[in-house]
SEGUKOL-642076 format. One line per 10 residues: number of its first residue (from 1); their letters; for each residue x, y, z of N, C-alpha, C, CB. Coordinates in steps of 0.2 Angstrom, whole numbers, plus 5000, padded with zeros to 4 digits. Glycine has a CB too. Layout:
<pts>
NUM	a	X Y Z X Y Z X Y Z X Y Z ~ ...
</pts>
This chain:
<pts>
1	mkeeehqvyg	5568 5571 5608 5560 5571 5609 5558 5574 5616 5557 5564 5609 ~ 5554 5579 5615 5551 5582 5621 5548 5578 5626 5547 5588 5619 ~ 5548 5579 5632 5544 5575 5638 5537 5575 5636 5546 5579 5645 ~ 5534 5580 5634 5527 5580 5632 5525 5575 5627 5525 5587 5629 ~ 5530 5574 5622 5529 5569 5617 5530 5562 5619 5534 5570 5611 ~ 5534 5561 5624 5535 5555 5627 5529 5553 5631 5541 5555 5632 ~ 5526 5558 5634 5520 5556 5638 5514 5554 5634 5518 5563 5642 ~ 5514 5558 5628 5508 5556 5623 5509 5549 5620 5509 5561 5617 ~ 5515 5547 5619 5516 5540 5616 5515 5535 5622 5523 5539 5614 ~ 5517 5537 5628 5516 5533 5634 5508 5531 5634 5519 5536 5640
11	kmfetlateg	5504 5537 5634 5497 5536 5635 5494 5532 5629 5494 5543 5635 ~ 5497 5533 5623 5494 5529 5617 5496 5521 5618 5497 5531 5611 ~ 5502 5520 5620 5504 5513 5622 5500 5510 5627 5511 5512 5623 ~ 5498 5514 5632 5494 5511 5638 5487 5509 5635 5493 5517 5643 ~ 5484 5513 5631 5478 5512 5628 5478 5506 5624 5476 5518 5624 ~ 5483 5505 5620 5484 5499 5616 5485 5492 5620 5490 5500 5611 ~ 5487 5493 5626 5488 5487 5630 5482 5485 5634 5494 5489 5635 ~ 5477 5489 5634 5471 5487 5638 5467 5481 5635 5466 5493 5638 ~ 5463 5478 5639 5459 5473 5636 5454 5475 5631 5455 5469 5642 ~ 5451 5481 5632 5446 5484 5628 5449 5485 5621 5444 5490 5630
21	wglirerlve	5455 5487 5620 5458 5488 5614 5459 5481 5611 5465 5492 5614 ~ 5461 5476 5615 5462 5470 5612 5456 5467 5609 5465 5465 5617 ~ 5450 5468 5612 5444 5466 5610 5442 5469 5603 5438 5467 5615 ~ 5443 5476 5603 5442 5480 5597 5446 5477 5591 5443 5487 5598 ~ 5453 5476 5593 5457 5474 5588 5455 5467 5585 5464 5473 5590 ~ 5453 5463 5589 5450 5456 5587 5444 5457 5582 5448 5452 5593 ~ 5440 5462 5584 5434 5463 5579 5436 5466 5573 5429 5468 5583 ~ 5441 5470 5573 5444 5473 5567 5447 5468 5562 5449 5479 5568 ~ 5451 5464 5565 5454 5458 5561 5448 5454 5558 5458 5454 5566 ~ 5443 5452 5562 5437 5449 5559 5434 5452 5553 5432 5447 5564
31	myeqqnnims	5433 5459 5554 5431 5463 5548 5435 5463 5542 5430 5470 5550 ~ 5442 5464 5543 5447 5463 5538 5446 5457 5534 5454 5464 5541 ~ 5446 5451 5538 5446 5445 5535 5440 5444 5531 5447 5439 5540 ~ 5434 5447 5533 5428 5446 5530 5428 5450 5523 5422 5448 5534 ~ 5431 5456 5523 5431 5460 5517 5436 5459 5513 5431 5467 5520 ~ 5441 5455 5515 5447 5453 5510 5446 5448 5505 5453 5451 5515 ~ 5440 5448 5502 5438 5444 5497 5437 5447 5490 5432 5440 5499 ~ 5442 5447 5486 5442 5450 5479 5436 5447 5475 5448 5450 5476 ~ 5434 5441 5476 5429 5438 5471 5422 5442 5472 5429 5431 5473 ~ 5421 5445 5478 5415 5448 5479 5414 5455 5477 5413 5448 5487
41	iadekgfwqq	5419 5458 5473 5419 5464 5471 5416 5464 5464 5427 5467 5471 ~ 5411 5469 5463 5407 5469 5457 5410 5473 5451 5400 5471 5458 ~ 5414 5478 5453 5416 5483 5448 5422 5486 5450 5411 5488 5445 ~ 5425 5491 5446 5431 5494 5448 5430 5499 5454 5434 5498 5442 ~ 5425 5502 5454 5423 5507 5459 5423 5503 5466 5416 5511 5458 ~ 5420 5497 5466 5419 5493 5472 5426 5491 5474 5415 5487 5470 ~ 5430 5490 5469 5437 5488 5470 5441 5493 5474 5441 5486 5464 ~ 5441 5499 5472 5444 5505 5475 5441 5506 5482 5444 5511 5471 ~ 5435 5506 5483 5432 5507 5489 5434 5501 5494 5424 5507 5489 ~ 5434 5495 5492 5436 5490 5496 5444 5491 5498 5435 5483 5492
51	rgslgmlhli	5448 5493 5493 5455 5494 5494 5456 5499 5500 5458 5496 5488 ~ 5452 5505 5499 5452 5510 5504 5450 5507 5511 5448 5516 5502 ~ 5445 5504 5511 5442 5501 5517 5447 5496 5521 5436 5498 5516 ~ 5450 5492 5517 5455 5487 5519 5461 5491 5522 5457 5482 5514 ~ 5463 5496 5518 5469 5500 5520 5468 5503 5527 5471 5505 5515 ~ 5462 5506 5528 5461 5509 5535 5461 5504 5540 5454 5513 5534 ~ 5457 5498 5539 5457 5493 5544 5464 5491 5546 5453 5487 5541 ~ 5468 5490 5541 5475 5487 5542 5479 5492 5546 5479 5486 5535 ~ 5478 5499 5544 5482 5504 5548 5480 5504 5556 5480 5511 5545 ~ 5473 5503 5557 5471 5503 5564 5473 5497 5567 5463 5503 5564
61	iemesvfege	5473 5491 5564 5475 5485 5567 5482 5485 5569 5473 5479 5562 ~ 5486 5488 5565 5493 5488 5566 5495 5495 5569 5497 5488 5559 ~ 5491 5498 5573 5492 5505 5576 5498 5504 5580 5486 5507 5580 ~ 5499 5499 5584 5505 5499 5589 5511 5499 5585 5504 5492 5593 ~ 5512 5495 5579 5518 5495 5575 5519 5502 5572 5517 5490 5570 ~ 5514 5505 5570 5514 5512 5568 5517 5517 5573 5507 5515 5565 ~ 5515 5517 5579 5517 5521 5584 5524 5519 5586 5513 5520 5590 ~ 5526 5513 5586 5533 5511 5588 5538 5513 5582 5533 5503 5588 ~ 5536 5513 5576 5540 5516 5571 5541 5523 5571 5537 5514 5564 ~ 5535 5527 5573 5536 5534 5574 5541 5536 5579 5529 5537 5575
71	lerakeeeed	5540 5532 5585 5544 5533 5591 5552 5532 5589 5542 5529 5597 ~ 5553 5526 5585 5560 5525 5584 5563 5530 5579 5560 5518 5580 ~ 5559 5532 5574 5561 5538 5570 5563 5544 5574 5556 5539 5564 ~ 5558 5546 5578 5560 5552 5582 5566 5551 5586 5554 5553 5587 ~ 5567 5545 5589 5573 5544 5593 5579 5545 5589 5573 5537 5596 ~ 5579 5542 5583 5585 5542 5578 5586 5549 5576 5583 5538 5572 ~ 5581 5553 5575 5582 5560 5573 5585 5564 5578 5575 5563 5571 ~ 5583 5563 5585 5586 5566 5590 5593 5564 5591 5582 5564 5597 ~ 5595 5558 5590 5602 5556 5591 5606 5559 5585 5602 5548 5590 ~ 5603 5559 5579 5607 5563 5574 5608 5570 5575 5603 5562 5567
81	snve	5603 5573 5578 5604 5580 5579 5609 5582 5585 5597 5584 5581 ~ 5609 5577 5590 5614 5577 5595 5621 5576 5593 5613 5573 5601 ~ 5622 5573 5587 5629 5571 5584 5632 5577 5581 5629 5565 5580 ~ 5627 5581 5578 5630 5587 5573 5632 5592 5577 5624 5589 5569
</pts>
């Protein structure tokens, strides 16, 4: 992995470690919990809209895990390319 990529990930993790991000994440979790009620869905169209909305909220809430996974895959790819 290039140094520039390391710096980008470092900055992203710094952002996720801030108090502000923690507050935003808490609000997103509240939104997720409020919307995660299938009984309130009126029709199929509403179901798919709700599913998309919940999927995006989940992705944002779990952003740190997503970045960690990307970083781990990049490290593994780098190690694999060094072995060959």
